[in-house]
C-alpha positions in Angstrom: 21.5 -12.1 11.0 22.7 -13.8 14.2 20.7 -16.5 15.9 20.0 -14.0 18.7 18.1 -11.9 16.1 15.8 -14.8 15.1 12.3 -15.0 16.5 10.9 -18.3 17.7 7.3 -19.4 18.5 6.0 -18.0 21.8 7.9 -14.7 21.4 5.9 -11.5 20.9 5.5 -9.5 17.8 3.9 -6.0 18.4 1.7 -4.4 15.7 1.8 -0.6 15.8 -1.3 1.1 14.5 -4.4 -0.2 12.8 -5.1 -0.9 9.1 -7.5 -3.1 7.1 -4.8 -5.7 6.7 -3.8 -5.8 10.4 -6.2 -8.6 11.4 -4.8 -10.8 8.6 -1.2 -10.0 9.7 -2.2 -10.9 13.3 -3.8 -14.2 12.1 -0.7 -15.3 10.1 1.7 -14.4 13.0 -0.4 -16.3 15.5 -0.6 -19.3 13.1 3.2 -19.3 13.0 3.2 -19.5 16.8 3.9 -15.9 17.8 2.1 -14.0 20.5 0.8 -10.6 19.5 0.9 -7.2 21.2 -1.3 -4.5 19.7 -1.0 -0.7 20.0 -3.9 1.3 18.7 -5.9 4.4 19.5 -9.1 2.4 18.8 -10.0 0.0 21.6 -12.9 -1.4 19.5 -10.7 -2.5 16.6 -10.8 -6.1 15.5 -7.0 -6.4 15.8 -7.1 -5.1 19.4 -9.8 -7.6 20.2 -7.7 -10.6 18.9 -4.4 -9.5 20.3 -2.7 -11.2 23.4 -1.6 -7.9 24.8 -3.4 -4.6 24.2 -2.2 -1.1 24.6 -4.5 1.9 23.8 -3.0 5.3 23.3 -2.2 8.0 20.8 1.1 8.1 18.8 2.4 10.8 21.1 1.7 8.9 24.3 5.3 8.1 25.1 4.6 6.3 28.4 2.2 3.8 26.8 4.4 3.4 23.7 7.3 2.5 26.0 5.3 -0.1 27.9 4.1 -1.6 24.6 7.6 -1.7 23.1 9.2 -3.3 26.2 6.5 -6.0 26.2 7.4 -7.0 22.5 10.5 -8.8 21.2 10.0 -7.0 17.9 7.5 -4.4 16.6 6.1 -4.0 13.1 4.1 -1.1 11.6 1.7 -1.4 8.7 0.9 2.1 7.5 2.8 4.7 5.5 1.3 7.4 7.8 3.3 6.4 10.9 5.7 9.1 11.9 9.3 8.0 11.8 9.9 9.8 15.1 7.7 7.3 16.8 9.8 4.5 15.3 13.0 6.1 16.5 11.5 6.5 20.0 10.3 2.9 20.4 13.6 1.6 18.9 15.2 2.5 22.2 13.2 -0.3 23.9 12.8 -3.0 21.3 13.7 -4.0 17.7 11.9 -2.4 14.8 13.4 -4.1 11.7 11.5 -2.0 9.2 13.2 1.1 10.6 12.1 4.7 9.8 14.3 5.5 6.7 11.6 4.6 4.2 9.0 6.6 6.1 11.3 9.6 6.0 11.6 9.2 2.2 7.9 8.9 1.4 6.7 11.6 3.9 8.3 14.4 1.9 7.4 14.3 -1.8 10.5 16.2 -2.7 12.8 13.8 -0.9 10.9 10.9 -2.5 11.5 12.4 -6.0 15.1 13.1 -5.2 15.4 9.4 -4.2 13.9 8.3 -7.5 16.1 10.7 -9.5 19.2 9.3 -7.8 18.3 5.9 -9.1 17.5 7.2 -12.6 13.9 6.1 -12.2 11.3 7.7 -14.4 8.5 9.7 -12.8 6.1 12.4 -13.7 7.7 15.8 -14.3 7.3 18.1 -11.3 8.1 21.5 -9.8 8.2 22.9 -6.3 5.5 25.5 -5.7 5.6 28.2 -3.0 3.6 31.0 -4.7 1.1 31.4 -7.5 3.9 32.9 -9.6 5.8 29.5 -9.4 2.7 27.9 -11.0 2.6 30.4 -13.8 6.3 29.9 -14.5 6.3 26.1 -14.3 3.0 25.2 -16.1 4.6 25.6 -19.6 7.1 22.9 -18.8 4.8 20.7 -16.7 1.8 21.1 -19.1 -1.9 20.8 -18.5 -3.4 19.0 -16.7 -1.2 19.2 -13.6 -1.8 18.1 -10.0 -0.9 20.2 -7.0 0.0 18.2 -4.0 1.2 19.2 -0.5 4.9 18.5 -0.1 4.3 16.7 3.2 2.1 13.6 2.8 -0.7 13.6 5.4 -0.4 17.3 6.2 -2.8 20.1 5.2 -5.4 17.4 4.8 -3.5 16.1 1.9 -5.7 18.2 -0.2 -4.9 18.2 -3.9 -6.0 20.3 -6.8 -6.2 19.4 -10.5 -5.2 22.3 -12.7 -6.8 21.8 -16.1 -6.4 25.4 -17.5 -5.1 28.8 -16.6 -8.4 29.7 -14.8 -7.8 26.9 -12.3 -4.5 28.4 -11.2 -6.2 31.3 -9.3 -8.0 28.8 -7.1 -4.7 27.4 -5.9 -4.0 30.6 -3.8 -5.9 29.3 -0.8 -3.9 26.1 -0.7 -0.6 27.8 -1.0 -1.4 29.9 2.1 -1.0 26.8 4.2 2.4 25.5 2.9 4.7 24.4 0.1 3.3 22.2 -2.7 4.6 20.0 -5.5 3.0 20.4 -8.9 3.4 17.3 -11.1 2.2 16.6 -14.7 -0.8 14.3 -15.0 0.5 11.7 -17.4 -2.2 10.1 -19.4 -2.4 6.4 -18.8 -4.9 3.5 -18.7 -3.2 1.0 -16.5 -1.8 1.0 -13.0 0.3 -1.7 -11.5 1.4 -2.8 -8.1 4.5 -4.9 -7.3 4.8 -6.5 -3.8 8.3 -7.2 -2.7 9.8 -8.5 0.6 13.3 -7.6 1.7 15.5 -9.5 4.2 18.0 -8.0 6.6 20.9 -9.1 4.3 19.3 -7.2 1.4 17.9 -10.3 -0.4 14.6 -9.7 -2.0 11.7 -11.8 -3.2 9.3 -10.1 -5.7 5.7 -11.3 -6.2 4.1 -11.5 -9.7 3.0 -8.1 -11.0 -0.6 -7.1 -10.2 -2.8 -4.8 -12.3 -5.0 -2.5 -10.2 -8.1 -0.2 -10.5 -8.3 2.7 -8.2 -11.2 4.7 -6.8 -9.4 7.9 -5.8 -6.4 6.6 -3.8 -8.0 3.3 -2.8 -7.4 0.0 -4.7 -10.8 -1.3 -5.6 -10.0 -4.1 -8.0 -6.8 -6.0 -8.7 -5.8 -9.1 -10.6 -2.9 -11.3 -11.6 -1.5 -12.5 -14.0 -1.3 -9.4 -16.2 -0.8 -9.1 -19.9 2.5 -7.2 -20.5 5.1 -7.0 -23.1 8.0 -9.2 -21.7 10.4 -6.2 -22.0 8.0 -4.0 -20.0 7.6 -6.7 -17.3 11.4 -7.1 -17.1 11.9 -3.4 -16.7 9.2 -3.1 -14.0 10.9 -5.8 -12.0 14.3 -4.2 -12.6 13.0 -0.9 -11.2 11.5 -2.7 -8.2 14.8 -4.5 -7.4 16.7 -1.2 -7.8 14.5 0.4 -5.2 14.8 -2.6 -2.9 18.6 -2.5 -3.1 18.7 1.2 -2.1 16.4 1.3 0.9 17.2 0.5 4.5 14.1 -1.6 5.2 13.2 -5.1 6.3 9.8 -6.7 5.4 7.1 -6.4 2.7 6.5 -3.2 0.8 4.7 -2.0 -2.3 5.9 -0.3 -5.5 3.2 1.5 -7.5 3.8 2.1 -11.2 1.8 3.0 -14.3 2.3 2.6 -18.0 1.7 5.7 -20.0 0.0 5.6 -23.4 3.4 6.3 -24.9 4.7 3.0 -23.5 6.9 4.6 -20.9 6.9 3.3 -17.3 6.5 5.7 -14.5 6.9 5.0 -10.7 4.2 6.6 -8.7 5.3 5.8 -5.2 6.8 3.2 -2.8 5.0 2.4 0.5 5.9 0.4 3.6 2.6 -1.3 3.7 0.8 -4.7 3.2 -1.2 -3.7 0.2 -4.7 -4.8 -0.7 -3.1 -5.7 -4.1 -1.1 -8.3 -2.2 -4.3 -10.0 -0.7 -4.5 -11.8 -4.1 -1.6 -14.0 -3.2 -3.7 -16.0 -0.7 -4.7 -17.9 -3.9 -2.5 -16.5 -6.7 0.9 -17.6 -5.3 2.4 -20.3 -3.2 3.0 -17.8 -0.3 1.3 -14.6 0.7 2.6 -11.2 1.6 1.8 -11.6 5.2 3.8 -14.7 5.8 6.7 -13.2 3.8 6.6 -10.1 6.0 6.6 -12.1 9.2 9.4 -14.3 8.0 11.6 -11.3 7.1 10.9 -9.6 10.4 11.6 -12.8 12.3 14.9 -13.4 10.5 13.7 -16.5 8.7 14.4 -17.4 5.0 11.9 -16.3 2.5 10.0 -18.5 0.1 10.4 -18.0 -3.6 7.0 -16.5 -4.7 5.7 -18.4 -7.7 2.4 -18.0 -9.5 -0.3 -20.6 -8.8 -3.7 -19.5 -10.0 -5.2 -16.4 -11.7 -7.1 -14.5 -9.1 -9.2 -11.3 -8.8 -9.5 -9.1 -5.8 -12.6 -6.9 -5.3 -12.9 -4.5 -2.4 -16.2 -4.0 -0.6 -17.0 -0.5 0.6 -19.6 0.2 3.3 -22.0 1.4 0.7 -21.8 -2.0 -1.1 -22.1 -4.1 2.1 -25.8 -4.8 2.0 -25.9 -5.7 -1.7 -22.9 -8.0 -1.4 -24.9 -10.2 1.0 -26.7 -11.7 -2.1 -23.4 -12.7 -3.6 -22.4 -14.2 -0.3 -25.3 -16.6 -0.7 -25.0 -17.5 -4.4 -21.3 -17.4 -5.3 -19.6 -20.6 -4.3 -16.2 -19.7 -5.6 -16.1 -16.1 -4.2 -14.1 -16.0 -0.9 -15.3 -13.2 1.4 -13.3 -11.5 4.1 -14.8 -8.8 6.4 -12.6 -6.5 8.5 -15.0 -6.0 11.4 -14.5 -2.2 11.3 -17.6 -0.2 12.1 -17.9 2.9 10.0 -20.5 5.5 8.8 -18.2 6.5 5.8 -19.9 5.0 2.7 -16.6 4.9 0.8 -14.5 3.1 3.5 -13.5 -0.4 2.7 -15.1 -3.0 5.1 -14.1 -6.2 3.3 -13.0 -7.8 0.1 -13.6 -10.8 -2.2 -10.9 -13.1 -3.6 -11.9 -15.0 -6.7 -9.6 -17.8 -8.1 -10.5 -18.2 -11.7 -9.6 -19.8 -15.1 -10.4 -16.5 -16.8 -9.7 -13.0 -15.5 -12.0 -11.5 -18.2 -14.9 -13.8 -17.4 -14.6 -13.0 -13.7 -14.4 -9.2 -14.3 -17.6 -9.5 -16.4 -19.3 -11.4 -13.6 -18.4 -8.8 -11.1 -19.7 -6.1 -13.4 -22.9 -8.0 -14.0 -23.8 -7.8 -10.3 -24.3 -4.0 -10.9 -22.9 -3.4 -7.4 -19.7 -1.6 -8.4 -21.1 0.8 -11.0 -18.3 3.3 -10.6 -15.6 0.8 -11.6 -14.6 0.5 -15.3 -14.4 -3.2 -15.7 -15.0 -3.2 -19.4 -11.7 -1.7 -20.4 -10.0 -4.4 -18.4 -11.9 -7.5 -19.5 -11.7 -6.5 -23.2 -8.0 -6.6 -23.2 -7.7 -9.7 -20.9 
């Protein structure tokens, strides 16, 4: 990277689109001395309120996108749902180091799987589904249970169907009327993992310690590090992550999601150009966090080597837990609360999180369970093995 590509304090970083991690990204960038431009469709968002320059518009509002891009020295996005066409458009007027190549890969589940296959990375067996007959022909090799997912992420409402037996296949006909699907095997597993990695323009990468995560649907609800893994498994997970990083045209922080099957095999679930809630842990768990690494990569600055500092637990707060969490706010001296400022009527939407540095992951998970606030999260299976 030439000196002309390096960002200095007082230059402007634009943030395209809103997410729960956007306020933290803005805060770190401003702390490093940058001005912030914000483009969002929500004029009431916390990130818009805090930004130096504000642009309100939809993702197809080319005039406003152009004004936003021209005001920024560089633009970053923080969501896998951004359309790569938007990135290509604003790239005419400013620098977008992340580019749109990774967005193109993950938007189409078949392209994503082809990418993994090219790298010889293990993933759940799958088949392309256009008609009901395709399901009947493929289910013997895929096996029950299987999951039917639209080929295009974010389209068709991203509605999925779990096929547990032959009777469920008939119910898929309504979905197939609206487009092509991918059917993949549901691989039995107990543990999911997230690896946060930052990639520089020259291809150099820094990988954070592996994080174990607990999902509620597609949302990360609980996460912690360090994790208990066989050294050979840990080495292979990091090898897979580095192999992905070497073969994508992307600058900044991204997430690789994996799981460990009961057979002991490692499967890659997905890769996403996003600042993950799993990475929030590194405010305490490492010497550098995912936000600073992201900004450093975007700004053309050298990355810090990420080293583990302290065991830490992340616990998400949904709207339905907000009132009950207030008690913990008063009595828990070592629980560090963050609230996103998003107003929502959706009971399952995340409105904040807690970071808990600890000497014992197991003890902390038991204490979270003991509050009886997150009754739908299986903490026991985690603290019994940690």
